[in-house]
DOKOL-522049 format. One record per residue: residue number from 1; residue in one letter; x, y, z of N, C-alpha, C in turn. Coordinates in pm, whole numbers. Layout:
N
SITE pos code    npx    npy    npz   capx   capy   capz    cpx    cpy    cpz
SITE NUM    a      X      Y      Z      X      Y      Z      X      Y      Z
...
END
This chain:
349
SITE pos code    npx    npy    npz   capx   capy   capz    cpx    cpy    cpz
SITE   1    x -17247  -8859   7567 -17179  -8742   7623 -17191  -8745   7775
SITE   2    x -17078  -8742   7843 -17075  -8738   7990 -17001  -8614   8034
SITE   3    x -17021  -8574   8159 -16950  -8458   8210 -16800  -8486   8213
SITE   4    x -16761  -8606   8252 -16619  -8640   8257 -16554  -8624   8119
SITE   5    x -16627  -8666   8015 -16576  -8652   7878 -16555  -8505   7843
SITE   6    x -16651  -8421   7880 -16640  -8277   7851 -16526  -8213   7929
SITE   7    x -16505  -8258   8052 -16396  -8204   8132 -16261  -8242   8072
SITE   8    x -16249  -8363   8025 -16124  -8405   7959 -16100  -8321   7834
SITE   9    x -16205  -8298   7755 -16192  -8215   7635 -16151  -8072   7672
SITE  10    x -16202  -8023   7783 -16167  -7889   7830 -16017  -7879   7859
SITE  11    x -15965  -7978   7930 -15822  -7978   7963 -15738  -7996   7836
SITE  12    x -15781  -8085   7748 -15707  -8106   7623 -15701  -7979   7537
SITE  13    x -15806  -7899   7546 -15809  -7774   7469 -15729  -7663   7538
SITE  14    x -15671  -7693   7655 -15599  -7595   7735 -15689  -7476   7768
SITE  15    x -15814  -7509   7800 -15912  -7406   7832 -15914  -7378   7981
SITE  16    x -15952  -7257   8017 -15962  -7221   8158 -16099  -7254   8214
SITE  17    x -16202  -7252   8128 -16339  -7267   8174 -16422  -7348   8075
SITE  18    x -16526  -7412   8129 -16627  -7482   8050 -16763  -7428   8091
SITE  19    x -16846  -7393   7993 -16981  -7342   8019 -17084  -7434   7957
SITE  20    x -17183  -7473   8037 -17295  -7553   7990 -17420  -7468   8001
SITE  21    x -17472  -7426   7886 -17586  -7334   7880 -17689  -7392   7784
SITE  22    x -17813  -7391   7823 -17920  -7444   7740 -17926  -7369   7606
SITE  23    x -17946  -7445   7498 -17956  -7393   7361 -17822  -7353   7302
SITE  24    x -17712  -7387   7370 -17577  -7366   7319 -17498  -7496   7332
SITE  25    x -17402  -7522   7242 -17316  -7638   7262 -17222  -7615   7379
SITE  26    x -17164  -7720   7436 -17063  -7700   7540 -16955  -7603   7490
SITE  27    x -16925  -7502   7570 -16838  -7393   7526 -16723  -7376   7623
SITE  28    x -16602  -7359   7571 -16484  -7342   7655 -16422  -7204   7631
SITE  29    x -16343  -7160   7729 -16270  -7034   7714 -16121  -7067   7700
SITE  30    x -16065  -7033   7585 -15924  -7060   7556 -15854  -6926   7533
SITE  31    x -15749  -6900   7612 -15675  -6774   7602 -15769  -6654   7608
SITE  32    x -15872  -6666   7692 -15964  -6555   7713 -16079  -6548   7616
SITE  33    x -16080  -6631   7511 -16185  -6626   7409 -16273  -6750   7418
SITE  34    x -16406  -6730   7398 -16500  -6841   7401 -16504  -6912   7267
SITE  35    x -16511  -7046   7272 -16529  -7124   7150 -16604  -7253   7182
SITE  36    x -16691  -7293   7092 -16770  -7415   7113 -16682  -7538   7095
SITE  37    x -16704  -7638   7179 -16635  -7766   7159 -16691  -7832   7033
SITE  38    x -16603  -7873   6946 -16646  -7931   6819 -16710  -8067   6839
SITE  39    x -16813  -8093   6757 -16874  -8225   6755 -16983  -8247   6857
SITE  40    x -17022  -8142   6928 -17127  -8157   7028 -17249  -8074   6990
SITE  41    x -17369  -8129   7014 -17492  -8057   6980 -17524  -7950   7083
SITE  42    x -17622  -7867   7048 -17673  -7771   7146 -17742  -7847   7260
SITE  43    x -17725  -7794   7380 -17774  -7863   7498 -17921  -7833   7524
SITE  44    x -17994  -7935   7566 -18132  -7918   7608 -18136  -7895   7759
SITE  45    x -18250  -7851   7813 -18260  -7838   7959 -18229  -7967   8032
SITE  46    x -18273  -8081   7978 -18242  -8209   8041 -18093  -8242   8034
SITE  47    x -18027  -8200   7925 -17883  -8226   7911 -17803  -8159   8023
SITE  48    x -17825  -8028   8041 -17745  -7957   8140 -17771  -8012   8281
SITE  49    x -17898  -8042   8309 -17931  -8093   8442 -17869  -8231   8464
SITE  50    x -17884  -8321   8370 -17835  -8458   8390 -17682  -8462   8392
SITE  51    x -17617  -8377   8313 -17470  -8376   8311 -17414  -8339   8448
SITE  52    x -17464  -8232   8506 -17406  -8188   8633 -17458  -8270   8750
SITE  53    x -17585  -8314   8744 -17639  -8394   8853 -17567  -8528   8865
SITE  54    x -17502  -8572   8758 -17435  -8702   8760 -17319  -8707   8859
SITE  55    x -17267  -8590   8900 -17153  -8590   8993 -17190  -8535   9130
SITE  56    x -17318  -8499   9149 -17361  -8443   9277 -17425  -8549   9364
SITE  57    x -17415  -8529   9495 -17484  -8617   9589 -17630  -8571   9600
SITE  58    x -17720  -8658   9648 -17859  -8614   9669 -17869  -8491   9758
SITE  59    x -17783  -8481   9859 -17786  -8365   9948 -17746  -8237   9873
SITE  60    x -17646  -8248   9786 -17603  -8131   9709 -17712  -8087   9611
SITE  61    x -17778  -8184   9548 -17887  -8151   9455 -18000  -8079   9528
SITE  62    x -18035  -8131   9645 -18142  -8069   9723 -18105  -7927   9762
SITE  63    x -17982  -7907   9804 -17940  -7773   9845 -17943  -7677   9727
SITE  64    x -17894  -7722   9612 -17896  -7636   9494 -18038  -7598   9456
SITE  65    x -18128  -7694   9457 -18266  -7666   9417 -18337  -7575   9517
SITE  66    x -18296  -7583   9644 -18355  -7496   9746 -18300  -7353   9738
SITE  67    x -18166  -7343   9721 -18101  -7213   9725 -18083  -7149   9588
SITE  68    x -18093  -7231   9481 -18082  -7187   9342 -17942  -7139   9304
SITE  69    x -17848  -7154   9392 -17706  -7127   9366 -17625  -7231   9441
SITE  70    x -17514  -7276   9383 -17433  -7374   9456 -17292  -7376   9398
SITE  71    x -17193  -7375   9487 -17052  -7388   9448 -16997  -7516   9505
SITE  72    x -16917  -7585   9427 -16852  -7706   9475 -16725  -7729   9393
SITE  73    x -16654  -7835   9423 -16535  -7872   9346 -16544  -8019   9308
SITE  74    x -16466  -8056   9209 -16469  -8194   9159 -16328  -8230   9113
SITE  75    x -16284  -8347   9150 -16149  -8394   9114 -16160  -8509   9016
SITE  76    x -16099  -8494   8900 -16092  -8602   8802 -15948  -8652   8802
SITE  77    x -15922  -8764   8872 -15784  -8811   8889 -15709  -8823   8757
SITE  78    x -15585  -8774   8759 -15502  -8780   8640 -15533  -8674   8536
SITE  79    x -15637  -8593   8561 -15675  -8490   8464 -15661  -8351   8525
SITE  80    x -15747  -8318   8621 -15744  -8186   8684 -15848  -8182   8795
SITE  81    x -15840  -8078   8876 -15950  -8042   8966 -16034  -7936   8897
SITE  82    x -16157  -7921   8944 -16246  -7824   8882 -16327  -7753   8990
SITE  83    x -16342  -7623   8975 -16431  -7544   9060 -16562  -7524   8984
SITE  84    x -16672  -7557   9045 -16801  -7562   8975 -16900  -7466   9038
SITE  85    x -16966  -7388   8954 -17077  -7303   8998 -17203  -7345   8925
SITE  86    x -17309  -7375   9001 -17440  -7406   8946 -17532  -7289   8971
SITE  87    x -17618  -7261   8876 -17713  -7151   8890 -17831  -7178   8797
SITE  88    x -17933  -7097   8810 -18047  -7104   8719 -18045  -6985   8626
SITE  89    x -18083  -7007   8500 -18101  -6898   8404 -18222  -6934   8318
SITE  90    x -18319  -6844   8316 -18444  -6868   8244 -18507  -7001   8286
SITE  91    x -18499  -7029   8416 -18555  -7148   8478 -18483  -7277   8440
SITE  92    x -18372  -7264   8373 -18290  -7380   8338 -18163  -7383   8422
SITE  93    x -18103  -7499   8434 -17977  -7514   8506 -17862  -7466   8418
SITE  94    x -17781  -7376   8472 -17660  -7332   8404 -17538  -7373   8486
SITE  95    x -17428  -7402   8418 -17308  -7452   8486 -17185  -7380   8432
SITE  96    x -17102  -7328   8523 -16972  -7271   8487 -16865  -7347   8564
SITE  97    x -16766  -7397   8493 -16666  -7484   8552 -16527  -7428   8523
SITE  98    x -16448  -7406   8626 -16311  -7356   8613 -16213  -7470   8636
SITE  99    x -16120  -7489   8543 -16017  -7592   8557 -15909  -7544   8654
SITE 100    x -15873  -7629   8749 -15769  -7599   8847 -15664  -7710   8838
SITE 101    x -15548  -7685   8779 -15450  -7792   8760 -15408  -7857   8891
SITE 102    x -15376  -7987   8885 -15325  -8053   9004 -15189  -7996   9043
SITE 103    x -15108  -7960   8943 -14975  -7907   8972 -14984  -7757   8995
SITE 104    x -14930  -7713   9106 -14926  -7570   9135 -14813  -7507   9054
SITE 105    x -14840  -7406   8974 -14734  -7345   8892 -14620  -7291   8979
SITE 106    x -14501  -7294   8925 -14385  -7244   8998 -14377  -7092   8986
SITE 107    x -14298  -7028   9073 -14279  -6883   9060 -14227  -6843   8922
SITE 108    x -14143  -6927   8864 -14091  -6898   8729 -14203  -6904   8627
SITE 109    x -14291  -7004   8640 -14405  -7015   8547 -14489  -6887   8548
SITE 110    x -14500  -6825   8665 -14589  -6710   8683 -14517  -6576   8677
SITE 111    x -14387  -6579   8644 -14309  -6455   8632 -14306  -6375   8762
SITE 112    x -14290  -6443   8875 -14276  -6372   9002 -14145  -6293   9001
SITE 113    x -14150  -6172   9050 -14027  -6096   9069 -13984  -6104   9215
SITE 114    x -13875  -6036   9248 -13820  -6045   9383 -13916  -5988   9487
SITE 115    x -13990  -5886   9450 -14084  -5824   9545 -14189  -5925   9590
SITE 116    x -14248  -5997   9494 -14352  -6095   9528 -14291  -6210   9607
SITE 117    x -14172  -6254   9567 -14106  -6363   9639 -14081  -6323   9785
SITE 118    x -14036  -6202   9808 -14006  -6157   9944 -14131  -6151  10032
SITE 119    x -14246  -6129   9972 -14370  -6123  10051 -14402  -6256  10117
SITE 120    x -14352  -6365  10062 -14378  -6497  10121 -14293  -6520  10246
SITE 121    x -14199  -6432  10275 -14111  -6451  10389 -14136  -6352  10502
SITE 122    x -14239  -6267  10487 -14273  -6180  10599 -14358  -6259  10699
SITE 123    x -14355  -6217  10823 -14420  -6295  10929 -14561  -6249  10963
SITE 124    x -14594  -6124  10931 -14725  -6075  10969 -14771  -5968  10872
SITE 125    x -14900  -5938  10877 -14955  -5835  10791 -15048  -5892  10685
SITE 126    x -15098  -5805  10601 -15200  -5840  10501 -15146  -5820  10360
SITE 127    x -15158  -5923  10278 -15122  -5916  10136 -15248  -5945  10056
SITE 128    x -15286  -5852   9968 -15406  -5869   9887 -15367  -5890   9741
SITE 129    x -15427  -5991   9678 -15411  -6015   9535 -15547  -5986   9471
SITE 130    x -15549  -5893   9377 -15676  -5845   9325 -15680  -5854   9173
SITE 131    x -15801  -5839   9120 -15819  -5844   8976 -15957  -5898   8942
SITE 132    x -15996  -5890   8815 -16128  -5942   8776 -16133  -6093   8785
SITE 133    x -16253  -6147   8774 -16270  -6292   8773 -16191  -6352   8658
SITE 134    x -16120  -6461   8686 -16043  -6527   8581 -15908  -6465   8555
SITE 135    x -15859  -6380   8646 -15730  -6314   8624 -15614  -6388   8689
SITE 136    x -15641  -6503   8751 -15533  -6583   8808 -15499  -6551   8952
SITE 137    x -15591  -6488   9024 -15564  -6452   9164 -15536  -6577   9248
SITE 138    x -15622  -6678   9237 -15605  -6799   9317 -15474  -6870   9283
SITE 139    x -15436  -6867   9156 -15312  -6932   9114 -15191  -6861   9174
SITE 140    x -15193  -6728   9172 -15083  -6650   9230 -15069  -6680   9379
SITE 141    x -15180  -6681   9452 -15173  -6708   9595 -15131  -6851   9622
SITE 142    x -15178  -6946   9540 -15137  -7086   9558 -14985  -7099   9542
SITE 143    x -14929  -7029   9443 -14784  -7034   9424 -14710  -6971   9541
SITE 144    x -14766  -6864   9599 -14704  -6802   9716 -14708  -6896   9836
SITE 145    x -14822  -6962   9855 -14831  -7058   9966 -14736  -7174   9944
SITE 146    x -14719  -7215   9820 -14629  -7327   9792 -14483  -7290   9820
SITE 147    x -14446  -7163   9801 -14312  -7118   9840 -14297  -7128   9990
SITE 148    x -14397  -7079  10063 -14394  -7090  10210 -14383  -7236  10251
SITE 149    x -14460  -7321  10187 -14461  -7464  10217 -14323  -7527  10197
SITE 150    x -14255  -7483  10093 -14124  -7542  10060 -14010  -7485  10143
SITE 151    x -14026  -7361  10193 -13911  -7292  10251 -13926  -7253  10398
SITE 152    x -14045  -7270  10455 -14066  -7229  10593 -14137  -7337  10672
SITE 153    x -14104  -7346  10800 -14177  -7436  10889 -14290  -7355  10951
SITE 154    x -14402  -7354  10880 -14515  -7271  10920 -14641  -7357  10929
SITE 155    x -14737  -7308  11005 -14871  -7369  11010 -14960  -7282  10923
SITE 156    x -15002  -7336  10810 -15084  -7263  10713 -15227  -7314  10721
SITE 157    x -15322  -7221  10736 -15464  -7256  10734 -15530  -7180  10621
SITE 158    x -15598  -7253  10533 -15672  -7188  10424 -15822  -7202  10451
SITE 159    x -15897  -7098  10415 -16043  -7098  10425 -16093  -7067  10284
SITE 160    x -16157  -7165  10221 -16188  -7153  10079 -16332  -7194  10050
SITE 161    x -16384  -7147   9937 -16520  -7181   9895 -16528  -7186   9743
SITE 162    x -16504  -7305   9683 -16458  -7429   9745 -16305  -7435   9744
SITE 163    x -16250  -7545   9797 -16106  -7567   9789 -16067  -7583   9642
SITE 164    x -15963  -7513   9600 -15916  -7524   9462 -15787  -7605   9456
SITE 165    x -15672  -7539   9466 -15546  -7613   9466 -15532  -7692   9596
SITE 166    x -15486  -7815   9586 -15463  -7899   9704 -15313  -7907   9727
SITE 167    x -15270  -7873   9849 -15128  -7867   9881 -15080  -7998   9944
SITE 168    x -14959  -8037   9910 -14893  -8149   9974 -14791  -8093  10073
SITE 169    x -14809  -8116  10203 -14718  -8056  10302 -14572  -8092  10276
SITE 170    x -14486  -7992  10287 -14341  -8012  10276 -14277  -7969  10407
SITE 171    x -14226  -7846  10414 -14175  -7795  10540 -14289  -7757  10635
SITE 172    x -14402  -7715  10576 -14513  -7662  10656 -14620  -7766  10685
SITE 173    x -14702  -7735  10786 -14826  -7806  10811 -14937  -7724  10744
SITE 174    x -15020  -7788  10663 -15124  -7715  10591 -15260  -7778  10618
SITE 175    x -15352  -7695  10667 -15491  -7737  10685 -15579  -7656  10589
SITE 176    x -15657  -7726  10508 -15745  -7660  10412 -15890  -7683  10454
SITE 177    x -15960  -7572  10478 -16097  -7578  10528 -16192  -7523  10422
SITE 178    x -16298  -7598  10394 -16394  -7558  10292 -16523  -7509  10357
SITE 179    x -16568  -7392  10312 -16692  -7335  10363 -16808  -7430  10332
SITE 180    x -16896  -7447  10429 -17014  -7534  10424 -16982  -7682  10444
SITE 181    x -16854  -7716  10445 -16815  -7855  10475 -16737  -7861  10605
SITE 182    x -16633  -7777  10615 -16548  -7775  10735 -16579  -7657  10826
SITE 183    x -16649  -7558  10776 -16687  -7440  10854 -16811  -7380  10792
SITE 184    x -16886  -7304  10870 -17012  -7251  10821 -16993  -7130  10728
SITE 185    x -16887  -7053  10750 -16865  -6933  10668 -16722  -6884  10688
SITE 186    x -16680  -6791  10602 -16549  -6730  10618 -16539  -6661  10753
SITE 187    x -16641  -6584  10788 -16636  -6508  10913 -16635  -6600  11035
SITE 188    x -16711  -6710  11028 -16712  -6805  11140 -16575  -6868  11159
SITE 189    x -16511  -6904  11049 -16377  -6964  11058 -16277  -6865  11115
SITE 190    x -16287  -6738  11074 -16192  -6637  11122 -16207  -6610  11271
SITE 191    x -16327  -6627  11324 -16347  -6605  11467 -16269  -6704  11551
SITE 192    x -16244  -6823  11499 -16178  -6927  11576 -16035  -6956  11530
SITE 193    x -15997  -6903  11415 -15869  -6944  11356 -15750  -6907  11444
SITE 194    x -15760  -6798  11521 -15645  -6757  11602 -15618  -6856  11715
SITE 195    x -15717  -6940  11749 -15697  -7042  11852 -15630  -7168  11796
SITE 196    x -15606  -7169  11665 -15551  -7288  11600 -15401  -7274  11572
SITE 197    x -15338  -7173  11634 -15193  -7153  11626 -15143  -7142  11482
SITE 198    x -15204  -7055  11399 -15155  -7042  11261 -15039  -6945  11250
SITE 199    x -14960  -6963  11147 -14862  -6861  11106 -14912  -6785  10985
SITE 200    x -14976  -6859  10894 -15024  -6802  10768 -15170  -6841  10750
SITE 201    x -15253  -6742  10711 -15395  -6765  10690 -15431  -6717  10550
SITE 202    x -15496  -6802  10474 -15546  -6763  10343 -15698  -6756  10349
SITE 203    x -15752  -6638  10325 -15897  -6618  10320 -15936  -6610  10173
SITE 204    x -16003  -6712  10123 -16029  -6723   9980 -16097  -6602   9920
SITE 205    x -16189  -6542   9993 -16258  -6424   9942 -16320  -6349  10058
SITE 206    x -16310  -6217  10054 -16373  -6134  10156 -16504  -6081  10100
SITE 207    x -16615  -6126  10161 -16746  -6094  10103 -16831  -6003  10190
SITE 208    x -16805  -5999  10320 -16892  -5924  10410 -16809  -5853  10516
SITE 209    x -16875  -5763  10590 -16804  -5681  10687 -16735  -5766  10793
SITE 210    x -16800  -5872  10841 -16739  -5957  10944 -16608  -6019  10895
SITE 211    x -16605  -6058  10768 -16482  -6118  10714 -16372  -6014  10701
SITE 212    x -16408  -5893  10658 -16309  -5785  10651 -16253  -5756  10791
SITE 213    x -16340  -5749  10889 -16294  -5722  11026 -16207  -5835  11079
SITE 214    x -16248  -5959  11054 -16169  -6073  11100 -16033  -6080  11035
SITE 215    x -16027  -6043  10907 -15900  -6042  10835 -15806  -5938  10894
SITE 216    x -15857  -5819  10923 -15774  -5716  10985 -15723  -5760  11122
SITE 217    x -15811  -5821  11202 -15771  -5866  11336 -15660  -5970  11328
SITE 218    x -15676  -6065  11234 -15574  -6169  11220 -15440  -6110  11178
SITE 219    x -15443  -6011  11089 -15318  -5948  11045 -15256  -5864  11156
SITE 220    x -15339  -5803  11240 -15289  -5719  11350 -15223  -5801  11460
SITE 221    x -15262  -5927  11472 -15216  -6008  11586 -15099  -6099  11551
SITE 222    x -15021  -6058  11449 -14895  -6127  11424 -14902  -6242  11326
SITE 223    x -15001  -6242  11237 -15014  -6348  11138 -15002  -6290  10997
SITE 224    x -14949  -6369  10905 -14949  -6329  10765 -15081  -6375  10704
SITE 225    x -15158  -6280  10652 -15289  -6309  10595 -15286  -6277  10446
SITE 226    x -15330  -6372  10365 -15341  -6355  10221 -15488  -6360  10184
SITE 227    x -15531  -6270  10095 -15670  -6274  10053 -15684  -6208   9917
SITE 228    x -15808  -6211   9862 -15834  -6160   9729 -15951  -6063   9730
SITE 229    x -15953  -5975   9630 -16066  -5885   9605 -16081  -5870   9454
SITE 230    x -16203  -5842   9410 -16229  -5822   9267 -16217  -5673   9233
SITE 231    x -16098  -5619   9248 -16072  -5479   9216 -15958  -5470   9116
SITE 232    x -15960  -5369   9025 -15864  -5368   8914 -15727  -5311   8945
SITE 233    x -15715  -5230   9050 -15585  -5168   9079 -15572  -5141   9228
SITE 234    x -15454  -5096   9268 -15425  -5079   9411 -15512  -4972   9475
SITE 235    x -15527  -4857   9408 -15603  -4748   9466 -15749  -4788   9488
SITE 236    x -15810  -4852   9389 -15949  -4894   9405 -15962  -5004   9510
SITE 237    x -15858  -5083   9529 -15860  -5185   9633 -15869  -5122   9771
SITE 238    x -15788  -5018   9795 -15793  -4949   9924 -15931  -4888   9945
SITE 239    x -15983  -4821   9842 -16116  -4761   9854 -16222  -4866   9883
SITE 240    x -16217  -4978   9811 -16318  -5083   9831 -16308  -5139   9972
SITE 241    x -16187  -5159  10021 -16167  -5213  10155 -16230  -5121  10259
SITE 242    x -16201  -4993  10250 -16253  -4897  10349 -16405  -4883  10336
SITE 243    x -16455  -4884  10213 -16599  -4865  10191 -16683  -4979  10247
SITE 244    x -16622  -5094  10274 -16697  -5205  10333 -16740  -5174  10476
SITE 245    x -16676  -5077  10539 -16707  -5042  10677 -16810  -4930  10681
SITE 246    x -16898  -4929  10781 -16994  -4818  10795 -16918  -4688  10817
SITE 247    x -16978  -4574  10780 -16907  -4445  10788 -16842  -4416  10922
SITE 248    x -16907  -4451  11033 -16850  -4417  11163 -16729  -4504  11200
SITE 249    x -16705  -4611  11121 -16589  -4697  11147 -16477  -4679  11045
SITE 250    x -16498  -4594  10946 -16401  -4588  10836 -16268  -4526  10876
SITE 251    x -16268  -4427  10963 -16140  -4370  11008 -16056  -4474  11081
SITE 252    x -16122  -4551  11167 -16049  -4657  11238 -15999  -4763  11140
SITE 253    x -16082  -4796  11040 -16041  -4895  10941 -15919  -4847  10862
SITE 254    x -15915  -4718  10829 -15798  -4663  10759 -15673  -4678  10844
SITE 255    x -15685  -4647  10972 -15569  -4661  11060 -15521  -4805  11066
SITE 256    x -15618  -4897  11080 -15581  -5040  11087 -15516  -5085  10957
SITE 257    x -15579  -5050  10844 -15527  -5096  10715 -15389  -5037  10689
SITE 258    x -15368  -4910  10721 -15238  -4848  10699 -15129  -4917  10781
SITE 259    x -15168  -4974  10894 -15072  -5040  10981 -15040  -5182  10937
SITE 260    x -15141  -5258  10893 -15120  -5402  10868 -15094  -5435  10722
SITE 261    x -15133  -5348  10629 -15115  -5379  10488 -14966  -5392  10455
SITE 262    x -14931  -5498  10385 -14793  -5515  10339 -14780  -5487  10189
SITE 263    x -14879  -5535  10111 -14872  -5513   9967 -15007  -5543   9903
SITE 264    x -15028  -5481   9786 -15140  -5514   9699 -15083  -5551   9563
SITE 265    x -15121  -5667   9514 -15081  -5713   9381 -15209  -5716   9297
SITE 266    x -15222  -5623   9204 -15338  -5619   9115 -15295  -5676   8980
SITE 267    x -15366  -5777   8932 -15319  -5843   8812 -15431  -5866   8711
SITE 268    x -15389  -5883   8587 -15478  -5924   8480 -15401  -6017   8387
SITE 269    x -15474  -6100   8314 -15414  -6189   8215 -15437  -6129   8078
SITE 270    x -15331  -6119   7998 -15343  -6060   7865 -15291  -6159   7760
SITE 271    x -15346  -6153   7638 -15302  -6245   7532 -15154  -6227   7501
SITE 272    x -15084  -6337   7491 -14941  -6336   7467 -14912  -6363   7320
SITE 273    x -14810  -6300   7266 -14767  -6327   7130 -14730  -6475   7117
SITE 274    x -14783  -6541   7015 -14755  -6683   6995 -14851  -6774   7067
SITE 275    x -14950  -6718   7139 -15049  -6801   7207 -15033  -6800   7357
SITE 276    x -15140  -6834   7425 -15140  -6834   7570 -15164  -6694   7625
SITE 277    x -15159  -6685   7757 -15177  -6556   7824 -15067  -6536   7926
SITE 278    x -15040  -6411   7957 -14935  -6377   8053 -14994  -6285   8159
SITE 279    x -14951  -6305   8284 -14999  -6221   8394 -14921  -6090   8396
SITE 280    x -14995  -5980   8406 -14934  -5847   8417 -14980  -5790   8551
SITE 281    x -14886  -5740   8631 -14918  -5704   8769 -14875  -5563   8806
SITE 282    x -14970  -5491   8868 -14939  -5368   8939 -14904  -5408   9082
SITE 283    x -14799  -5347   9138 -14756  -5384   9273 -14744  -5258   9358
SITE 284    x -14817  -5258   9471 -14807  -5151   9570 -14748  -5210   9697
SITE 285    x -14638  -5154   9745 -14577  -5194   9872 -14611  -5085   9975
SITE 286    x -14651  -5124  10092 -14696  -5027  10192 -14577  -4966  10266
SITE 287    x -14515  -4870  10201 -14407  -4793  10263 -14468  -4689  10357
SITE 288    x -14386  -4622  10438 -14441  -4515  10523 -14518  -4409  10445
SITE 289    x -14472  -4376  10325 -14543  -4276  10244 -14681  -4326  10204
SITE 290    x -14690  -4453  10165 -14819  -4510  10126 -14911  -4519  10248
SITE 291    x -14857  -4564  10360 -14937  -4574  10482 -14996  -4439  10521
SITE 292    x -14918  -4334  10502 -14968  -4200  10535 -15082  -4160  10442
SITE 293    x -15071  -4194  10313 -15180  -4164  10219 -15308  -4235  10260
SITE 294    x -15295  -4360  10304 -15414  -4435  10347 -15475  -4371  10471
SITE 295    x -15392  -4337  10569 -15442  -4275  10693 -15513  -4144  10665
SITE 296    x -15456  -4065  10573 -15509  -3931  10546 -15616  -3932  10437
SITE 297    x -15653  -4052  10390 -15756  -4067  10287 -15720  -3991  10159
SITE 298    x -15593  -4000  10122 -15546  -3937   9999 -15514  -4046   9896
SITE 299    x -15612  -4130   9872 -15593  -4249   9788 -15562  -4211   9643
SITE 300    x -15614  -4097   9599 -15592  -4055   9460 -15444  -4033   9428
SITE 301    x -15361  -4019   9531 -15218  -3996   9508 -15138  -4127   9495
SITE 302    x -15203  -4240   9519 -15131  -4368   9514 -15068  -4394   9377
SITE 303    x -15136  -4371   9264 -15069  -4395   9134 -14940  -4316   9117
SITE 304    x -14939  -4193   9167 -14816  -4112   9157 -14703  -4174   9238
SITE 305    x -14735  -4224   9358 -14634  -4288   9441 -14581  -4414   9372
SITE 306    x -14670  -4490   9309 -14629  -4611   9238 -14526  -4577   9130
SITE 307    x -14551  -4472   9054 -14461  -4435   8945 -14324  -4392   8996
SITE 308    x -14319  -4334   9116 -14193  -4281   9167 -14120  -4377   9262
SITE 309    x -14172  -4500   9277 -14116  -4589   9378 -14070  -4722   9320
SITE 310    x -14014  -4717   9201 -13968  -4842   9139 -13856  -4908   9218
SITE 311    x -13776  -4828   9289 -13667  -4886   9369 -13720  -4972   9484
SITE 312    x -13844  -4945   9526 -13907  -5024   9632 -13985  -5142   9574
SITE 313    x -13972  -5167   9444 -14039  -5280   9380 -14180  -5251   9335
SITE 314    x -14217  -5122   9329 -14353  -5085   9290 -14361  -5054   9141
SITE 315    x -14484  -5065   9087 -14509  -5027   8949 -14659  -5014   8927
SITE 316    x -14697  -4929   8835 -14837  -4920   8795 -14867  -5028   8692
SITE 317    x -14994  -5048   8663 -15030  -5145   8559 -14978  -5099   8423
SITE 318    x -14983  -4968   8397 -14930  -4918   8269 -14781  -4946   8257
SITE 319    x -14707  -4929   8365 -14563  -4957   8363 -14538  -5106   8337
SITE 320    x -14619  -5191   8398 -14601  -5336   8380 -14634  -5376   8236
SITE 321    x -14739  -5316   8179 -14775  -5346   8040 -14666  -5299   7944
SITE 322    x -14611  -5181   7971 -14503  -5130   7885 -14381  -5221   7892
SITE 323    x -14348  -5266   8013 -14230  -5351   8029 -14245  -5482   7952
SITE 324    x -14363  -5541   7960 -14383  -5670   7895 -14398  -5654   7744
SITE 325    x -14445  -5537   7701 -14449  -5507   7557 -14307  -5493   7502
SITE 326    x -14222  -5419   7573 -14084  -5398   7526 -14005  -5530   7524
SITE 327    x -14048  -5626   7607 -13983  -5758   7605 -14034  -5844   7490
SITE 328    x -14130  -5793   7412 -14179  -5866   7297 -14282  -5973   7327
SITE 329    x -14340  -5967   7446 -14431  -6075   7485 -14577  -6046   7453
SITE 330    x -14611  -5918   7434 -14747  -5884   7394 -14740  -5784   7280
SITE 331    x -14846  -5776   7202 -14848  -5686   7087 -14871  -5542   7131
SITE 332    x -14839  -5449   7041 -14863  -5308   7070 -15012  -5282   7089
SITE 333    x -15096  -5346   7007 -15241  -5326   7018 -15292  -5374   7154
SITE 334    x -15244  -5491   7198 -15285  -5542   7329 -15244  -5446   7439
SITE 335    x -15121  -5400   7433 -15072  -5308   7537 -15154  -5180   7540
SITE 336    x -15177  -5119   7424 -15250  -4993   7419 -15394  -5010   7467
SITE 337    x -15456  -5123   7431 -15595  -5146   7471 -15610  -5163   7622
SITE 338    x -15503  -5207   7688 -15511  -5232   7832 -15460  -5116   7916
SITE 339    x -15389  -5023   7857 -15329  -4913   7934 -15429  -4801   7960
SITE 340    x -15419  -4739   8077 -15499  -4621   8107 -15452  -4501   8025
SITE 341    x -15320  -4493   8002 -15261  -4384   7923 -15174  -4444   7814
SITE 342    x -15234  -4483   7700 -15158  -4552   7594 -15041  -4472   7541
SITE 343    x -15046  -4339   7551 -14936  -4257   7499 -14804  -4288   7570
SITE 344    x -14812  -4341   7692 -14690  -4371   7766 -14622  -4499   7720
SITE 345    x -14683  -4569   7626 -14623  -4695   7579 -14489  -4669   7513
SITE 346    x -14475  -4556   7444 -14350  -4528   7373 -14272  -4412   7435
SITE 347    x -14309  -4375   7558 -14233  -4271   7628 -14188  -4327   7761
SITE 348    x -14091  -4262   7821 -14041  -4306   7952 -14131  -4253   8063
SITE 349    x -14147  -4336   8167 -14222  -4291   8284 -14133  -4198   8367
END
């Protein structure tokens, strides 16, 4: 048993993730559900360590053992790329591996609508793609960058930890920078990125106040900035963004965010009838009415605005679930289990 063999089995199973945990067989996540890979024994502490150490450099092993956490990526030519997280659990090495296809899905593959497509053609501002871990945020942003790459002569700079999708330049120039390899941190890269003449900046994840501040500054100074947050809907995304700032800076942060925000795309992946999963998205566009709600800290009214602004390309998550249910793509049970107000599944908004 080798790690490469397990990675191939993961891709063949059309799984999104592979987990190596002591006292469990190698386990994959298929269509959101965990299942053990057939024909493999339960892993020992030596198994998990030797499997993952086989692809790490001595420097990476030393860093992991010192810091007890480590993220990296691995490319298996002709198969897939993989995002890897190493950690300790009960003093044993644990490994979580996310499959990242070499081919970037097309807008059609991901069910992009006109609103999302148009966001790739704006010149400045902030676009946030949000959702829980494993909801396809990175894939959605990769597809948006690939549209820019194909249709605009832009200088795109990505800051990632680690690099996931690898872009082949078309119309655009694309520089991909990996934290700890090409830059020390997201915030450090953002401090210098404006000197690199970018048009589009992708910040893989906003984790600290400096990164939030740098992202706002980049969006304010005439750049299109794309980033992600682990929030379930648009309203909570605005709250989370503002709450990252200390209380004495929050009013200023609201003013800045109301000015630079272009859209929030909150998404989740749900089981599809016939197999596979489909992305369902809540979309908030920052109209003058929305900007005013952000400035006045009336975030609780955002869901109401979403329901009344379908002509502007907006929708709540419940509206998106109802639409995809009526199209026959998900079951009634799936839709009701995911909706905040299941009674609206069979009534008009």
